[in-house]
PyMOL Python script that loads the backbone (N, CA, C, O; Angstrom):
from pymol import cmd

cmd.read_pdbstr("""\
ATOM      1  N   UNK A   1     100.303  72.096 187.240  1.00  0.00           N
ATOM      2  CA  UNK A   1     101.813  72.744 186.914  1.00  0.00           C
ATOM      3  C   UNK A   1     101.831  72.607 185.241  1.00  0.00           C
ATOM      4  O   UNK A   1     100.983  72.281 184.410  1.00  0.00           O
ATOM      5  N   UNK A   2     103.215  73.019 185.176  1.00  0.00           N
ATOM      6  CA  UNK A   2     103.498  73.517 183.257  1.00  0.00           C
ATOM      7  C   UNK A   2     104.615  72.638 183.097  1.00  0.00           C
ATOM      8  O   UNK A   2     105.650  72.630 183.763  1.00  0.00           O
ATOM      9  N   UNK A   3     104.223  71.733 181.929  1.00  0.00           N
ATOM     10  CA  UNK A   3     104.883  70.817 181.781  1.00  0.00           C
ATOM     11  C   UNK A   3     105.631  71.692 180.834  1.00  0.00           C
ATOM     12  O   UNK A   3     105.495  72.901 180.646  1.00  0.00           O
ATOM     13  N   UNK A   4     106.573  70.714 180.189  1.00  0.00           N
ATOM     14  CA  UNK A   4     107.769  71.370 179.295  1.00  0.00           C
ATOM     15  C   UNK A   4     106.198  70.556 177.540  1.00  0.00           C
ATOM     16  O   UNK A   4     105.539  69.516 177.545  1.00  0.00           O
ATOM     17  N   UNK A   5     106.258  71.554 176.581  1.00  0.00           N
ATOM     18  CA  UNK A   5     105.249  71.559 175.695  1.00  0.00           C
ATOM     19  C   UNK A   5     106.462  71.669 174.335  1.00  0.00           C
ATOM     20  O   UNK A   5     107.563  72.129 174.637  1.00  0.00           O
ATOM     21  N   UNK A   6     106.253  71.302 173.083  1.00  0.00           N
ATOM     22  CA  UNK A   6     107.219  71.566 171.592  1.00  0.00           C
ATOM     23  C   UNK A   6     106.181  71.397 171.025  1.00  0.00           C
ATOM     24  O   UNK A   6     105.599  70.357 170.719  1.00  0.00           O
ATOM     25  N   UNK A   7     105.852  72.762 170.829  1.00  0.00           N
ATOM     26  CA  UNK A   7     105.809  72.967 169.608  1.00  0.00           C
ATOM     27  C   UNK A   7     106.039  73.323 168.129  1.00  0.00           C
ATOM     28  O   UNK A   7     106.606  74.376 167.838  1.00  0.00           O
ATOM     29  N   UNK A   8     105.711  72.668 167.416  1.00  0.00           N
ATOM     30  CA  UNK A   8     106.152  71.955 165.942  1.00  0.00           C
ATOM     31  C   UNK A   8     105.567  72.192 164.702  1.00  0.00           C
ATOM     32  O   UNK A   8     104.544  71.674 164.255  1.00  0.00           O
ATOM     33  N   UNK A   9     106.483  73.230 164.044  1.00  0.00           N
ATOM     34  CA  UNK A   9     106.489  73.937 162.777  1.00  0.00           C
ATOM     35  C   UNK A   9     106.771  73.562 161.899  1.00  0.00           C
ATOM     36  O   UNK A   9     107.572  72.647 162.091  1.00  0.00           O
ATOM     37  N   UNK A  10     106.443  73.845 160.167  1.00  0.00           N
ATOM     38  CA  UNK A  10     106.954  73.838 159.260  1.00  0.00           C
ATOM     39  C   UNK A  10     108.418  73.480 159.078  1.00  0.00           C
ATOM     40  O   UNK A  10     108.606  72.542 158.303  1.00  0.00           O
ATOM     41  N   UNK A  11     109.475  74.018 159.615  1.00  0.00           N
ATOM     42  CA  UNK A  11     110.863  73.856 159.807  1.00  0.00           C
ATOM     43  C   UNK A  11     111.715  73.439 160.722  1.00  0.00           C
ATOM     44  O   UNK A  11     112.739  72.762 160.633  1.00  0.00           O
ATOM     45  N   UNK A  12     111.041  74.037 161.819  1.00  0.00           N
ATOM     46  CA  UNK A  12     112.166  73.830 163.313  1.00  0.00           C
ATOM     47  C   UNK A  12     110.886  73.216 164.084  1.00  0.00           C
ATOM     48  O   UNK A  12     109.811  72.867 163.595  1.00  0.00           O
ATOM     49  N   UNK A  13     111.316  73.185 165.451  1.00  0.00           N
ATOM     50  CA  UNK A  13     110.730  72.827 167.027  1.00  0.00           C
ATOM     51  C   UNK A  13     110.917  74.328 168.134  1.00  0.00           C
ATOM     52  O   UNK A  13     111.765  75.189 167.900  1.00  0.00           O
ATOM     53  N   UNK A  14     110.251  74.374 168.955  1.00  0.00           N
ATOM     54  CA  UNK A  14     110.071  74.827 169.963  1.00  0.00           C
ATOM     55  C   UNK A  14     109.474  74.406 171.611  1.00  0.00           C
ATOM     56  O   UNK A  14     108.387  74.317 172.182  1.00  0.00           O
ATOM     57  N   UNK A  15     110.904  74.228 171.924  1.00  0.00           N
ATOM     58  CA  UNK A  15     109.918  73.849 173.562  1.00  0.00           C
ATOM     59  C   UNK A  15     109.853  75.300 174.587  1.00  0.00           C
ATOM     60  O   UNK A  15     110.366  76.417 174.656  1.00  0.00           O
ATOM     61  N   UNK A  16     109.091  74.641 175.134  1.00  0.00           N
ATOM     62  CA  UNK A  16     108.624  75.721 176.465  1.00  0.00           C
ATOM     63  C   UNK A  16     107.516  75.325 177.583  1.00  0.00           C
ATOM     64  O   UNK A  16     107.007  74.208 177.489  1.00  0.00           O
ATOM     65  N   UNK A  17     107.163  76.089 178.515  1.00  0.00           N
ATOM     66  CA  UNK A  17     107.136  75.475 179.462  1.00  0.00           C
ATOM     67  C   UNK A  17     105.243  76.079 179.787  1.00  0.00           C
ATOM     68  O   UNK A  17     105.082  77.096 180.461  1.00  0.00           O
ATOM     69  N   UNK A  18     104.228  75.449 179.322  1.00  0.00           N
ATOM     70  CA  UNK A  18     103.127  76.143 179.840  1.00  0.00           C
ATOM     71  C   UNK A  18     101.973  74.496 180.040  1.00  0.00           C
ATOM     72  O   UNK A  18     101.981  73.290 179.795  1.00  0.00           O
ATOM     73  N   UNK A  19     101.295  75.358 180.524  1.00  0.00           N
ATOM     74  CA  UNK A  19      99.932  73.967 180.872  1.00  0.00           C
ATOM     75  C   UNK A  19      99.165  74.112 179.482  1.00  0.00           C
ATOM     76  O   UNK A  19      98.865  75.044 178.736  1.00  0.00           O
ATOM     77  N   UNK A  20      98.979  72.580 179.505  1.00  0.00           N
ATOM     78  CA  UNK A  20      98.665  72.728 178.168  1.00  0.00           C
ATOM     79  C   UNK A  20      96.980  73.111 178.281  1.00  0.00           C
ATOM     80  O   UNK A  20      96.366  73.588 177.327  1.00  0.00           O
ATOM     81  N   UNK A  21      96.589  72.928 179.109  1.00  0.00           N
ATOM     82  CA  UNK A  21      95.288  73.000 179.005  1.00  0.00           C
ATOM     83  C   UNK A  21      95.114  74.849 178.399  1.00  0.00           C
ATOM     84  O   UNK A  21      94.659  75.267 177.334  1.00  0.00           O
ATOM     85  N   UNK A  22      95.621  75.522 179.457  1.00  0.00           N
ATOM     86  CA  UNK A  22      95.846  77.288 178.710  1.00  0.00           C
ATOM     87  C   UNK A  22      96.125  76.882 176.831  1.00  0.00           C
ATOM     88  O   UNK A  22      95.283  77.071 175.953  1.00  0.00           O
ATOM     89  N   UNK A  23      96.927  76.552 176.714  1.00  0.00           N
ATOM     90  CA  UNK A  23      97.616  76.380 175.432  1.00  0.00           C
ATOM     91  C   UNK A  23      96.715  76.216 174.601  1.00  0.00           C
ATOM     92  O   UNK A  23      96.482  77.007 173.687  1.00  0.00           O
ATOM     93  N   UNK A  24      95.775  74.616 174.937  1.00  0.00           N
ATOM     94  CA  UNK A  24      94.542  74.164 174.150  1.00  0.00           C
ATOM     95  C   UNK A  24      93.708  75.760 173.750  1.00  0.00           C
ATOM     96  O   UNK A  24      93.812  76.286 172.642  1.00  0.00           O
ATOM     97  N   UNK A  25      93.084  76.212 174.636  1.00  0.00           N
ATOM     98  CA  UNK A  25      92.388  78.096 174.736  1.00  0.00           C
ATOM     99  C   UNK A  25      92.530  79.608 173.731  1.00  0.00           C
ATOM    100  O   UNK A  25      91.868  80.611 173.464  1.00  0.00           O
ATOM    101  N   UNK A  26      93.861  78.985 173.410  1.00  0.00           N
ATOM    102  CA  UNK A  26      94.437  79.897 172.539  1.00  0.00           C
ATOM    103  C   UNK A  26      94.034  80.200 171.768  1.00  0.00           C
ATOM    104  O   UNK A  26      94.525  81.307 171.546  1.00  0.00           O
ATOM    105  N   UNK A  27      93.120  79.888 170.806  1.00  0.00           N
ATOM    106  CA  UNK A  27      92.745  79.582 169.701  1.00  0.00           C
ATOM    107  C   UNK A  27      91.151  78.970 168.864  1.00  0.00           C
ATOM    108  O   UNK A  27      91.545  78.128 168.057  1.00  0.00           O
ATOM    109  N   UNK A  28      90.335  79.026 168.811  1.00  0.00           N
ATOM    110  CA  UNK A  28      89.443  77.796 168.401  1.00  0.00           C
ATOM    111  C   UNK A  28      89.924  76.859 167.345  1.00  0.00           C
ATOM    112  O   UNK A  28      89.450  75.728 167.236  1.00  0.00           O
ATOM    113  N   UNK A  29      91.234  77.504 166.258  1.00  0.00           N
ATOM    114  CA  UNK A  29      91.461  76.329 165.452  1.00  0.00           C
ATOM    115  C   UNK A  29      92.602  75.088 165.892  1.00  0.00           C
ATOM    116  O   UNK A  29      93.103  74.235 165.160  1.00  0.00           O
ATOM    117  N   UNK A  30      92.875  75.399 167.829  1.00  0.00           N
ATOM    118  CA  UNK A  30      93.199  74.025 168.515  1.00  0.00           C
ATOM    119  C   UNK A  30      92.453  73.711 168.660  1.00  0.00           C
ATOM    120  O   UNK A  30      91.427  74.288 169.020  1.00  0.00           O
ATOM    121  N   UNK A  31      92.811  71.679 168.244  1.00  0.00           N
ATOM    122  CA  UNK A  31      91.781  70.545 169.140  1.00  0.00           C
ATOM    123  C   UNK A  31      92.722  69.555 169.986  1.00  0.00           C
ATOM    124  O   UNK A  31      93.757  68.996 169.622  1.00  0.00           O
ATOM    125  N   UNK A  32      91.977  69.498 171.369  1.00  0.00           N
ATOM    126  CA  UNK A  32      92.712  68.913 172.081  1.00  0.00           C
ATOM    127  C   UNK A  32      92.547  67.494 171.779  1.00  0.00           C
ATOM    128  O   UNK A  32      91.417  67.105 172.072  1.00  0.00           O
ATOM    129  N   UNK A  33      93.406  66.479 171.225  1.00  0.00           N
ATOM    130  CA  UNK A  33      93.056  65.335 170.705  1.00  0.00           C
ATOM    131  C   UNK A  33      93.422  64.533 171.908  1.00  0.00           C
ATOM    132  O   UNK A  33      92.682  63.549 171.887  1.00  0.00           O
ATOM    133  N   UNK A  34      94.084  64.488 172.783  1.00  0.00           N
ATOM    134  CA  UNK A  34      94.407  63.575 173.869  1.00  0.00           C
ATOM    135  C   UNK A  34      95.009  64.948 175.044  1.00  0.00           C
ATOM    136  O   UNK A  34      95.125  66.145 174.783  1.00  0.00           O
ATOM    137  N   UNK A  35      95.300  64.232 176.335  1.00  0.00           N
ATOM    138  CA  UNK A  35      95.658  64.553 177.034  1.00  0.00           C
ATOM    139  C   UNK A  35      97.101  65.263 176.696  1.00  0.00           C
ATOM    140  O   UNK A  35      97.388  66.330 177.237  1.00  0.00           O
ATOM    141  N   UNK A  36      98.110  64.535 175.655  1.00  0.00           N
ATOM    142  CA  UNK A  36      99.638  65.211 175.297  1.00  0.00           C
ATOM    143  C   UNK A  36      99.568  66.051 174.492  1.00  0.00           C
ATOM    144  O   UNK A  36     100.522  66.822 174.594  1.00  0.00           O
ATOM    145  N   UNK A  37      98.610  66.408 173.381  1.00  0.00           N
ATOM    146  CA  UNK A  37      98.373  66.840 172.582  1.00  0.00           C
ATOM    147  C   UNK A  37      97.207  67.839 172.052  1.00  0.00           C
ATOM    148  O   UNK A  37      96.075  67.977 172.518  1.00  0.00           O
ATOM    149  N   UNK A  38      97.775  68.462 171.003  1.00  0.00           N
ATOM    150  CA  UNK A  38      97.264  69.679 170.259  1.00  0.00           C
ATOM    151  C   UNK A  38      97.130  70.063 168.840  1.00  0.00           C
ATOM    152  O   UNK A  38      98.085  70.398 168.139  1.00  0.00           O
ATOM    153  N   UNK A  39      96.289  70.020 168.572  1.00  0.00           N
ATOM    154  CA  UNK A  39      96.499  70.186 166.880  1.00  0.00           C
ATOM    155  C   UNK A  39      96.021  71.297 166.419  1.00  0.00           C
ATOM    156  O   UNK A  39      94.835  71.348 166.748  1.00  0.00           O
ATOM    157  N   UNK A  40      96.404  72.454 165.674  1.00  0.00           N
ATOM    158  CA  UNK A  40      96.266  72.553 164.825  1.00  0.00           C
ATOM    159  C   UNK A  40      95.613  73.037 163.718  1.00  0.00           C
ATOM    160  O   UNK A  40      96.168  73.651 162.806  1.00  0.00           O
ATOM    161  N   UNK A  41      93.893  72.645 163.812  1.00  0.00           N
ATOM    162  CA  UNK A  41      93.545  72.347 162.168  1.00  0.00           C
ATOM    163  C   UNK A  41      93.125  72.758 160.582  1.00  0.00           C
ATOM    164  O   UNK A  41      92.457  72.537 159.572  1.00  0.00           O
ATOM    165  N   UNK A  42      94.270  73.665 161.396  1.00  0.00           N
ATOM    166  CA  UNK A  42      94.417  75.007 159.900  1.00  0.00           C
ATOM    167  C   UNK A  42      95.397  74.197 160.110  1.00  0.00           C
ATOM    168  O   UNK A  42      95.044  73.683 161.171  1.00  0.00           O
ATOM    169  N   UNK A  43      96.779  73.536 159.728  1.00  0.00           N
ATOM    170  CA  UNK A  43      97.678  72.632 159.824  1.00  0.00           C
ATOM    171  C   UNK A  43      97.641  71.528 159.056  1.00  0.00           C
ATOM    172  O   UNK A  43      98.617  71.242 158.363  1.00  0.00           O
ATOM    173  N   UNK A  44      96.441  70.704 159.071  1.00  0.00           N
ATOM    174  CA  UNK A  44      95.643  69.735 159.103  1.00  0.00           C
ATOM    175  C   UNK A  44      96.090  69.439 157.037  1.00  0.00           C
ATOM    176  O   UNK A  44      95.760  70.253 156.174  1.00  0.00           O
ATOM    177  N   UNK A  45      96.946  67.969 156.715  1.00  0.00           N
ATOM    178  CA  UNK A  45      97.134  67.965 155.566  1.00  0.00           C
ATOM    179  C   UNK A  45      95.413  67.188 154.791  1.00  0.00           C
ATOM    180  O   UNK A  45      94.574  67.430 153.924  1.00  0.00           O
ATOM    181  N   UNK A  46      95.812  65.964 156.081  1.00  0.00           N
ATOM    182  CA  UNK A  46      94.356  65.141 155.538  1.00  0.00           C
ATOM    183  C   UNK A  46      94.522  64.295 156.702  1.00  0.00           C
ATOM    184  O   UNK A  46      95.555  64.101 157.342  1.00  0.00           O
ATOM    185  N   UNK A  47      93.182  63.745 156.918  1.00  0.00           N
ATOM    186  CA  UNK A  47      93.252  62.743 157.874  1.00  0.00           C
ATOM    187  C   UNK A  47      92.546  61.151 157.493  1.00  0.00           C
ATOM    188  O   UNK A  47      91.408  60.806 157.177  1.00  0.00           O
ATOM    189  N   UNK A  48      93.831  60.414 157.700  1.00  0.00           N
ATOM    190  CA  UNK A  48      93.327  58.539 157.489  1.00  0.00           C
ATOM    191  C   UNK A  48      92.654  58.241 158.183  1.00  0.00           C
ATOM    192  O   UNK A  48      93.051  58.038 159.330  1.00  0.00           O
ATOM    193  N   UNK A  49      90.879  58.008 157.743  1.00  0.00           N
ATOM    194  CA  UNK A  49      90.377  57.075 158.939  1.00  0.00           C
ATOM    195  C   UNK A  49      90.486  55.777 159.681  1.00  0.00           C
ATOM    196  O   UNK A  49      90.091  55.488 160.811  1.00  0.00           O
ATOM    197  N   UNK A  50      91.264  54.892 158.564  1.00  0.00           N
ATOM    198  CA  UNK A  50      91.020  53.466 158.099  1.00  0.00           C
ATOM    199  C   UNK A  50      92.221  52.942 159.328  1.00  0.00           C
ATOM    200  O   UNK A  50      92.102  52.140 160.254  1.00  0.00           O
ATOM    201  N   UNK A  51      93.410  53.790 158.865  1.00  0.00           N
ATOM    202  CA  UNK A  51      94.736  53.950 159.953  1.00  0.00           C
ATOM    203  C   UNK A  51      94.648  54.848 161.295  1.00  0.00           C
ATOM    204  O   UNK A  51      95.530  54.769 162.150  1.00  0.00           O
ATOM    205  N   UNK A  52      93.525  55.712 161.434  1.00  0.00           N
ATOM    206  CA  UNK A  52      93.412  56.603 162.450  1.00  0.00           C
ATOM    207  C   UNK A  52      94.557  57.484 162.731  1.00  0.00           C
ATOM    208  O   UNK A  52      94.936  57.596 163.897  1.00  0.00           O
ATOM    209  N   UNK A  53      95.389  58.382 161.396  1.00  0.00           N
ATOM    210  CA  UNK A  53      95.939  59.431 161.662  1.00  0.00           C
ATOM    211  C   UNK A  53      95.900  60.186 160.779  1.00  0.00           C
ATOM    212  O   UNK A  53      95.667  60.064 159.577  1.00  0.00           O
ATOM    213  N   UNK A  54      96.292  61.526 161.816  1.00  0.00           N
ATOM    214  CA  UNK A  54      96.110  62.788 161.063  1.00  0.00           C
ATOM    215  C   UNK A  54      97.715  63.257 159.911  1.00  0.00           C
ATOM    216  O   UNK A  54      98.922  63.074 160.073  1.00  0.00           O
ATOM    217  N   UNK A  55      97.186  63.675 159.195  1.00  0.00           N
ATOM    218  CA  UNK A  55      98.821  63.620 158.666  1.00  0.00           C
ATOM    219  C   UNK A  55      99.054  65.200 158.768  1.00  0.00           C
ATOM    220  O   UNK A  55      98.038  65.771 158.372  1.00  0.00           O
ATOM    221  N   UNK A  56      99.999  66.054 159.146  1.00  0.00           N
ATOM    222  CA  UNK A  56     100.058  67.694 159.228  1.00  0.00           C
ATOM    223  C   UNK A  56     101.063  68.034 158.207  1.00  0.00           C
ATOM    224  O   UNK A  56     102.149  67.487 158.017  1.00  0.00           O
ATOM    225  N   UNK A  57     100.461  69.150 157.497  1.00  0.00           N
ATOM    226  CA  UNK A  57     101.063  70.795 156.467  1.00  0.00           C
ATOM    227  C   UNK A  57     102.290  70.247 156.692  1.00  0.00           C
ATOM    228  O   UNK A  57     102.421  69.750 155.574  1.00  0.00           O
ATOM    229  N   UNK A  58     103.475  69.895 157.369  1.00  0.00           N
ATOM    230  CA  UNK A  58     104.551  69.711 157.619  1.00  0.00           C
ATOM    231  C   UNK A  58     105.362  68.432 157.702  1.00  0.00           C
ATOM    232  O   UNK A  58     106.591  68.355 157.688  1.00  0.00           O
ATOM    233  N   UNK A  59     104.291  67.220 157.812  1.00  0.00           N
ATOM    234  CA  UNK A  59     104.259  65.871 156.883  1.00  0.00           C
ATOM    235  C   UNK A  59     104.694  64.977 157.821  1.00  0.00           C
ATOM    236  O   UNK A  59     105.379  63.970 157.641  1.00  0.00           O
ATOM    237  N   UNK A  60     104.007  65.651 159.373  1.00  0.00           N
ATOM    238  CA  UNK A  60     104.396  64.547 160.375  1.00  0.00           C
ATOM    239  C   UNK A  60     102.999  64.081 160.455  1.00  0.00           C
ATOM    240  O   UNK A  60     102.021  64.634 159.953  1.00  0.00           O
ATOM    241  N   UNK A  61     103.038  62.559 161.429  1.00  0.00           N
ATOM    242  CA  UNK A  61     101.555  62.337 161.727  1.00  0.00           C
ATOM    243  C   UNK A  61     101.419  62.108 162.609  1.00  0.00           C
ATOM    244  O   UNK A  61     102.481  61.929 163.204  1.00  0.00           O
ATOM    245  N   UNK A  62     100.265  61.929 163.383  1.00  0.00           N
ATOM    246  CA  UNK A  62     100.081  62.326 165.092  1.00  0.00           C
ATOM    247  C   UNK A  62      99.040  60.904 165.035  1.00  0.00           C
ATOM    248  O   UNK A  62      98.526  60.757 163.926  1.00  0.00           O
ATOM    249  N   UNK A  63      98.840  60.345 165.584  1.00  0.00           N
ATOM    250  CA  UNK A  63      97.767  59.114 165.565  1.00  0.00           C
ATOM    251  C   UNK A  63      96.907  59.518 166.319  1.00  0.00           C
ATOM    252  O   UNK A  63      97.323  60.087 167.328  1.00  0.00           O
ATOM    253  N   UNK A  64      95.205  59.373 166.117  1.00  0.00           N
ATOM    254  CA  UNK A  64      93.703  59.806 167.056  1.00  0.00           C
ATOM    255  C   UNK A  64      93.347  58.630 166.860  1.00  0.00           C
ATOM    256  O   UNK A  64      93.756  57.822 166.027  1.00  0.00           O
ATOM    257  N   UNK A  65      92.284  58.499 167.930  1.00  0.00           N
ATOM    258  CA  UNK A  65      91.218  57.398 168.093  1.00  0.00           C
ATOM    259  C   UNK A  65      90.266  57.804 167.192  1.00  0.00           C
ATOM    260  O   UNK A  65      89.961  58.953 166.875  1.00  0.00           O
ATOM    261  N   UNK A  66      89.638  56.322 166.651  1.00  0.00           N
ATOM    262  CA  UNK A  66      88.046  56.172 165.889  1.00  0.00           C
ATOM    263  C   UNK A  66      87.617  57.363 166.707  1.00  0.00           C
ATOM    264  O   UNK A  66      87.644  58.498 166.231  1.00  0.00           O
ATOM    265  N   UNK A  67      87.275  57.141 167.770  1.00  0.00           N
ATOM    266  CA  UNK A  67      86.183  58.152 168.657  1.00  0.00           C
ATOM    267  C   UNK A  67      86.126  59.534 168.175  1.00  0.00           C
ATOM    268  O   UNK A  67      85.140  60.125 167.737  1.00  0.00           O
ATOM    269  N   UNK A  68      87.403  59.993 168.326  1.00  0.00           N
ATOM    270  CA  UNK A  68      87.923  61.500 168.191  1.00  0.00           C
ATOM    271  C   UNK A  68      88.031  61.923 167.075  1.00  0.00           C
ATOM    272  O   UNK A  68      88.188  63.144 167.064  1.00  0.00           O
ATOM    273  N   UNK A  69      88.008  61.067 165.300  1.00  0.00           N
ATOM    274  CA  UNK A  69      88.280  61.581 164.231  1.00  0.00           C
ATOM    275  C   UNK A  69      86.569  61.898 163.770  1.00  0.00           C
ATOM    276  O   UNK A  69      86.433  62.699 162.846  1.00  0.00           O
ATOM    277  N   UNK A  70      85.446  61.373 164.308  1.00  0.00           N
ATOM    278  CA  UNK A  70      84.304  62.460 163.529  1.00  0.00           C
ATOM    279  C   UNK A  70      84.263  63.956 164.620  1.00  0.00           C
ATOM    280  O   UNK A  70      83.768  64.937 164.065  1.00  0.00           O
ATOM    281  N   UNK A  71      84.754  64.177 166.127  1.00  0.00           N
ATOM    282  CA  UNK A  71      84.495  65.517 166.290  1.00  0.00           C
ATOM    283  C   UNK A  71      86.086  66.434 165.277  1.00  0.00           C
ATOM    284  O   UNK A  71      86.420  67.566 164.928  1.00  0.00           O
ATOM    285  N   UNK A  72      86.501  65.277 165.215  1.00  0.00           N
ATOM    286  CA  UNK A  72      87.828  66.829 164.362  1.00  0.00           C
ATOM    287  C   UNK A  72      87.092  66.896 163.529  1.00  0.00           C
ATOM    288  O   UNK A  72      86.208  67.675 163.884  1.00  0.00           O
ATOM    289  N   UNK A  73      86.801  66.302 162.000  1.00  0.00           N
ATOM    290  CA  UNK A  73      85.560  66.517 160.670  1.00  0.00           C
ATOM    291  C   UNK A  73      84.830  67.616 160.762  1.00  0.00           C
ATOM    292  O   UNK A  73      84.281  68.198 159.826  1.00  0.00           O
ATOM    293  N   UNK A  74      84.816  67.983 162.190  1.00  0.00           N
ATOM    294  CA  UNK A  74      83.204  68.504 162.445  1.00  0.00           C
ATOM    295  C   UNK A  74      83.945  70.057 162.348  1.00  0.00           C
ATOM    296  O   UNK A  74      83.768  71.135 161.781  1.00  0.00           O
ATOM    297  N   UNK A  75      84.853  69.433 163.261  1.00  0.00           N
ATOM    298  CA  UNK A  75      85.081  71.361 163.339  1.00  0.00           C
ATOM    299  C   UNK A  75      86.205  71.949 162.468  1.00  0.00           C
ATOM    300  O   UNK A  75      86.736  73.039 162.681  1.00  0.00           O
ATOM    301  N   UNK A  76      86.591  70.888 161.199  1.00  0.00           N
ATOM    302  CA  UNK A  76      87.297  71.047 160.142  1.00  0.00           C
ATOM    303  C   UNK A  76      86.118  71.896 159.057  1.00  0.00           C
ATOM    304  O   UNK A  76      86.468  72.679 158.174  1.00  0.00           O
ATOM    305  N   UNK A  77      84.828  71.562 159.338  1.00  0.00           N
ATOM    306  CA  UNK A  77      84.103  71.847 158.491  1.00  0.00           C
ATOM    307  C   UNK A  77      84.006  71.586 157.207  1.00  0.00           C
ATOM    308  O   UNK A  77      83.079  72.058 156.549  1.00  0.00           O
TER     309      UNK A  77
END
""", "prot")
cmd.dss("prot")
cmd.show_as("cartoon", "prot")
cmd.util.cbc("prot")
cmd.orient("prot")
């Protein structure tokens, strides 16, 4: 089923319908950190392990589970 996706960019947001599994496969830089969220690892500003939050380059903060942090850090290199 195609759910509404919201793409957050630096200065705007765009809504569209697509299966999240397919969007996650579009780039090796996409990390599906939750069944409802995909993070572009190239746009991560910092990972705050103590507060379990990823801060994106546009200033938005996305929660991340403790168990997913090490996997994300490996992807980031």
